[in-house]
C-alpha positions in Angstrom: 92.7 -37.3 99.2 95.0 -38.5 96.4 93.6 -42.0 96.7 90.1 -40.5 96.4 91.2 -38.8 93.2 92.4 -42.2 91.7 89.2 -44.0 92.8 87.1 -41.2 91.4 88.9 -41.5 88.1 88.2 -45.2 87.9 84.6 -44.7 88.7 84.2 -42.1 86.0 85.8 -44.5 83.5 83.4 -47.2 84.4 80.4 -44.9 84.1 81.5 -43.5 80.8 82.0 -47.0 79.4 78.3 -47.9 79.5 76.5 -44.6 79.8 76.4 -43.7 76.1 75.3 -47.1 74.9 72.5 -47.2 77.5 71.4 -43.7 76.4 71.4 -44.9 72.8 69.3 -47.9 73.7 66.7 -45.6 75.4 66.8 -43.3 72.4 66.2 -46.3 70.0 63.2 -47.4 72.1 61.8 -43.8 72.0 62.2 -43.6 68.3 60.5 -46.9 67.8 57.5 -45.9 70.0 57.3 -42.6 68.1 57.3 -44.2 64.7 54.9 -46.9 65.7 52.5 -44.3 67.1 52.8 -42.4 63.9 51.9 -45.5 61.9 49.0 -46.3 64.1 47.6 -42.8 63.8 47.6 -43.1 60.0 46.2 -46.6 60.0 49.5 -48.1 58.8 49.0 -46.4 55.4 51.4 -43.5 55.6 54.1 -45.3 53.6 53.0 -47.2 50.5 53.6 -51.0 50.4 55.7 -50.6 47.3 58.5 -49.2 49.5 58.4 -51.6 52.4 56.8 -54.7 50.9 54.2 -57.0 52.5 54.3 -58.4 56.0 56.4 -61.4 55.1 59.0 -59.3 53.3 59.1 -56.8 56.3 59.5 -59.6 58.8 62.4 -61.1 56.8 64.1 -57.8 56.5 63.6 -56.9 60.1 64.8 -60.3 61.3 68.0 -60.0 59.2 68.7 -56.5 60.5 68.2 -57.6 64.1 70.6 -60.6 63.7 73.2 -58.4 61.9 73.1 -55.8 64.7 73.9 -58.4 67.3 76.8 -59.6 65.2 78.1 -56.1 64.7 77.9 -55.3 68.4 79.8 -58.5 69.2 82.4 -57.6 66.6 83.0 -54.1 68.0 83.2 -55.4 71.6 85.8 -58.0 70.4 87.8 -55.3 68.7 87.8 -53.1 71.8 88.9 -56.0 74.0 91.7 -57.0 71.5 92.9 -53.4 71.4 92.9 -53.2 75.2 94.9 -56.4 75.5 97.5 -55.3 72.9 97.9 -52.0 74.6 98.3 -53.6 78.1 100.8 -56.2 76.9 103.0 -54.0 74.6 102.8 -50.5 76.0 101.3 -49.5 79.3 98.3 -50.4 81.5 97.6 -46.7 81.8 96.3 -46.7 78.2 93.4 -49.0 79.2 91.2 -46.4 80.8 91.7 -44.0 77.8 90.8 -46.8 75.4 87.7 -47.8 77.4 86.6 -44.1 77.3 86.9 -44.0 73.5 83.9 -42.1 72.3 83.8 -43.6 68.7 83.7 -47.1 70.3 80.8 -46.2 72.6 78.8 -44.5 69.9 79.3 -47.4 67.5 78.1 -49.9 70.2 75.2 -47.6 71.1 74.1 -47.2 67.5 74.1 -51.0 66.8 72.3 -51.8 70.1 69.8 -48.9 69.5 69.1 -50.3 66.0 68.6 -53.7 67.4 66.1 -52.5 70.0 64.2 -50.4 67.4 64.0 -53.4 65.1 62.7 -55.8 67.8 60.0 -53.3 68.7 59.1 -52.9 65.1 58.8 -56.7 64.5 56.2 -56.8 67.2 53.9 -54.5 65.1 54.1 -56.6 61.9 51.0 -58.8 61.5 50.8 -61.1 58.4 47.0 -61.1 58.4 44.5 -63.7 57.2 44.4 -65.1 53.6 43.0 -62.5 51.3 43.9 -59.6 53.6 46.9 -57.3 53.2 48.1 -57.6 56.8 49.7 -54.9 58.9 53.1 -53.3 58.2 54.4 -50.2 60.2 55.9 -48.5 57.2 57.5 -45.5 59.0 59.2 -47.8 61.5 60.5 -50.0 58.7 61.9 -47.0 56.8 63.6 -45.8 60.0 65.1 -49.3 60.3 66.5 -49.0 56.8 68.0 -45.7 57.7 69.5 -47.0 60.9 71.0 -50.0 59.1 72.7 -47.8 56.5 74.0 -45.5 59.3 75.3 -48.6 61.1 77.2 -49.8 58.0 78.8 -46.3 57.6 79.7 -46.2 61.3 81.3 -49.6 61.0 83.5 -48.5 58.2 84.5 -45.3 60.0 85.1 -47.3 63.2 87.5 -49.7 61.5 89.4 -46.7 60.1 89.4 -45.2 63.6 90.8 -48.3 65.2 93.5 -48.6 62.6 94.7 -45.0 63.5 94.3 -45.6 67.2 96.7 -48.6 67.1 99.6 -46.6 65.8 102.6 -46.5 68.2 102.7 -42.7 68.2 99.0 -42.4 69.0 99.3 -44.9 71.9 102.4 -43.2 73.3 100.6 -39.8 73.1 97.6 -41.3 75.0 99.9 -42.5 77.7 101.6 -39.2 78.0 98.3 -37.2 78.1 96.9 -39.6 80.7 100.0 -39.2 82.9 100.0 -35.4 82.7 96.3 -35.2 83.6 96.8 -37.6 86.5 99.7 -35.6 87.9 97.7 -32.4 87.6 94.8 -34.0 89.6 97.0 -35.6 92.2 99.4 -32.7 92.7 97.5 -29.5 91.8 99.8 -27.5 94.0 102.7 -28.0 91.6 100.9 -26.2 88.7 101.7 -26.6 85.0 105.4 -26.9 84.0 107.3 -23.7 83.1 108.3 -23.9 79.5 111.1 -21.3 80.0 112.7 -23.4 82.9 116.0 -25.1 82.1 
């Protein structure tokens, strides 16, 4: 039974590592389909061209955003791996599971990947058009891409701040202690919580 508890904890860690980013990818695709459907229903004229530009400008912006999101995702994954390696080498391997379950890291990766998926689906709707014709630009989807890009920049700054705080020695020792106490409570529930009045 105790081995089952340990295996279950490792399985939960693996699930939590990729669950939130996958849900964010699905959410990004749903937002993209919704905004594109809204643009199609209004014949791509809901947002004026003065805000989103022509098809060429929209394609350039969307391509830049898609490339940037891939770079940001790789950067966050690299930071996570570096933090895990430092924690394993200098402190304790028990910290690794807690770092992999770090919610800010998962949400940052999820937001970047969701923005990337939304941008790719939006690029598909942009049509330059023939000479003398205005072309087709999904204005609402492009505006949502702008908003997601600004949110990604803000999340990146907050994530760097979060990583700096998480790498403090006191924070890592506290993580190891909390993880050890939770594991003891799960493996030996019959012992109960420690008595603070005991000598």
